[in-house]
C-alpha positions as CSV (number, residue, x, y, z in Angstrom):
1,X,2.8,-17.8,12.6
2,X,5.4,-15.5,10.6
3,X,4.3,-12.4,9.0
4,X,4.0,-13.9,5.5
5,X,1.9,-16.6,6.8
6,X,-0.4,-14.0,8.3
7,X,-0.5,-11.8,5.6
8,X,-1.3,-15.0,3.0
9,X,-4.2,-15.8,5.5
10,X,-5.5,-12.1,5.1
11,X,-5.3,-12.7,1.3
12,X,-7.1,-15.6,1.5
13,X,-9.7,-13.8,3.6
14,X,-10.2,-11.2,1.0
15,X,-9.0,-8.6,3.8
16,X,-7.9,-4.9,3.2
17,X,-6.1,-5.2,6.4
18,X,-3.9,-6.7,8.6
19,X,-3.2,-5.2,12.0
20,X,-0.3,-6.1,14.0
21,X,0.2,-4.8,17.5
22,X,2.2,-6.0,20.8
23,X,-0.1,-7.3,23.3
24,X,-3.3,-8.5,20.7
25,X,-4.2,-10.8,18.3
26,X,-3.9,-10.2,14.9
27,X,-6.8,-8.3,13.2
28,X,-8.1,-8.3,10.0
29,X,-10.3,-6.1,8.0
30,X,-12.8,-7.8,5.9
31,X,-15.5,-6.0,4.2
32,X,-15.1,-2.6,7.0
33,X,-15.5,-5.2,9.6
34,X,-12.2,-6.3,12.1
35,X,-11.6,-9.5,12.9
36,X,-9.5,-11.3,15.2
37,X,-7.2,-13.9,13.7
38,X,-7.4,-17.2,16.0
39,X,-3.9,-16.8,17.9
40,X,-2.6,-15.8,21.0
41,X,-1.9,-12.5,21.6
42,X,1.4,-11.3,20.0
43,X,4.4,-10.1,22.5
44,X,6.1,-6.9,22.0
45,X,9.3,-9.3,20.4
46,X,7.2,-11.2,18.1
47,X,5.8,-8.5,16.6
48,X,9.2,-6.7,16.3
49,X,10.7,-9.4,14.7
50,X,7.7,-9.6,12.1
51,X,7.9,-6.2,11.0
52,X,11.8,-6.1,11.5
53,X,11.8,-9.3,9.3
54,X,10.2,-7.4,5.9
55,X,12.6,-4.1,6.7
56,X,15.9,-3.3,4.9
57,X,18.8,-2.0,6.8
58,X,17.9,1.9,5.6
59,X,14.5,1.1,6.8
60,X,15.2,-0.1,10.5
61,X,17.4,3.2,10.7
62,X,14.7,5.1,9.4
63,X,12.2,3.7,11.9
64,X,14.5,4.1,14.6
65,X,15.2,7.6,14.1
66,X,11.4,8.7,13.7
67,X,9.7,5.8,15.4
68,X,7.4,5.5,12.2
69,X,7.8,4.3,8.7
70,X,5.9,3.9,5.5
71,X,7.1,1.7,3.0
72,X,5.4,-1.0,0.5
73,X,6.2,-4.5,-0.1
74,X,5.5,-7.5,-2.2
75,X,4.0,-11.0,-1.1
76,X,5.3,-13.1,-3.9
77,X,2.6,-13.0,-6.6
78,X,-0.5,-13.0,-4.2
79,X,-0.7,-9.6,-3.3
80,X,1.1,-6.1,-2.9
81,X,1.0,-4.1,0.6
82,X,1.1,-0.7,1.9
83,X,3.0,-0.7,5.1
84,X,2.6,1.6,8.2
85,X,4.6,0.8,11.1
86,X,4.5,2.7,14.5
87,X,5.4,2.9,18.0
88,X,2.9,2.5,20.8
89,X,2.6,2.3,24.4
90,X,2.8,-1.9,24.2
91,X,5.5,-2.1,21.7
92,X,5.3,-2.0,17.9
93,X,2.4,-1.9,15.8
94,X,1.9,-2.1,11.9
95,X,-0.6,-1.7,9.3
96,X,-0.5,-3.8,6.4
97,X,-2.9,-2.3,3.4
98,X,-3.5,-4.3,0.4
99,X,-3.1,-3.0,-3.0
100,X,-4.6,-4.1,-6.0
101,X,-2.3,-5.5,-8.2
102,X,-4.4,-4.8,-11.5
103,X,-4.5,-0.6,-12.0
104,X,-8.2,-0.2,-13.1
105,X,-9.3,2.8,-15.6
106,X,-10.8,5.5,-14.6
107,X,-13.8,4.6,-16.1
108,X,-13.9,1.0,-14.6
109,X,-13.7,3.3,-11.1
110,X,-16.7,5.3,-12.2
111,X,-14.5,8.5,-12.1
112,X,-15.7,11.7,-14.4
113,X,-14.5,12.0,-17.7
114,X,-13.0,15.2,-16.7
115,X,-10.4,13.5,-15.2
116,X,-9.1,11.5,-18.3
117,X,-9.0,15.0,-20.0
118,X,-6.8,16.7,-17.3
119,X,-4.5,13.3,-17.8
120,X,-4.2,14.2,-21.5
121,X,-3.1,17.8,-20.7
122,X,0.6,18.5,-22.0
123,X,0.9,21.1,-19.1
124,X,-0.2,21.9,-15.5
125,X,-0.8,20.4,-12.3
126,X,-3.5,18.3,-11.0
127,X,-3.9,17.6,-7.3
128,X,-5.6,14.6,-6.0
129,X,-6.4,14.8,-2.3
130,X,-8.4,13.2,0.4
131,X,-8.6,11.5,3.6
132,X,-6.8,7.9,3.7
133,X,-8.6,5.0,2.1
134,X,-10.4,7.5,-0.5
135,X,-9.0,6.6,-3.6
136,X,-6.2,9.0,-3.8
137,X,-3.5,6.4,-5.1
138,X,-5.8,4.2,-7.1
139,X,-7.0,7.5,-9.2
140,X,-3.5,8.6,-9.7
141,X,-2.3,4.9,-11.0
142,X,-5.5,5.2,-13.2
143,X,-4.3,8.7,-14.6
144,X,-0.8,7.4,-15.0
145,X,-1.8,4.3,-16.8
146,X,-4.1,6.2,-19.3
147,X,-1.1,8.6,-20.1
148,X,1.3,5.4,-20.3
149,X,-1.3,4.0,-22.9
150,X,-1.9,6.7,-25.2
151,X,1.1,9.4,-25.1
152,X,4.5,8.7,-25.9
153,X,7.2,10.0,-23.4
154,X,8.7,10.2,-19.6
155,X,6.3,9.8,-16.8
156,X,8.3,10.8,-13.2
157,X,6.2,9.9,-10.2
158,X,6.9,11.4,-6.8
159,X,5.2,8.8,-4.3
160,X,6.5,7.4,-0.9
161,X,6.0,4.5,-0.7
162,X,5.3,3.1,-4.0
163,X,2.3,1.6,-4.3
164,X,1.2,0.8,-8.1
165,X,3.8,-0.6,-10.2
166,X,3.6,0.7,-13.7
167,X,5.4,-1.1,-16.8
168,X,6.7,0.5,-19.6
169,X,3.6,1.1,-22.4
170,X,4.3,4.1,-24.6
171,X,6.2,5.8,-21.9
172,X,9.2,5.2,-19.7
173,X,7.8,5.2,-15.9
174,X,10.6,6.3,-13.2
175,X,9.1,5.8,-9.9
């Protein structure tokens, strides 16, 4: 099984995450529960090949220098993923977090109206903080989308990796 097949399987199973780690079978997280994919444990060579297959030359170089790398990738029309690649005691490991392709509104996310008000301000700084998986990226995407739909201008985001891709509506969005 190659990485594309594993990611397709994860999408079909409605998994939020795919974990690959040398010496272990792949795992998917479905509704918070970790489940083994019914394939043999991955060798160090298989894991490295899977990870390197989806990296560009610059990403490989960065990974070799820092032993860790975060980036995002698109799996055709099926899904987009945030990827964290790392070294561990048996070789390489990686976590693929599925990113929703649809950008939800602040209202759909059940967020307070004050966030919409903050988004409409012409000046100022808004910090969105929280632990992994708490919805920071989803919240920011909804805020950027609101600005893009209601105001005219230029939006410049500073994010690494880029998770939600914004298209021109009323604003030029550079990510």
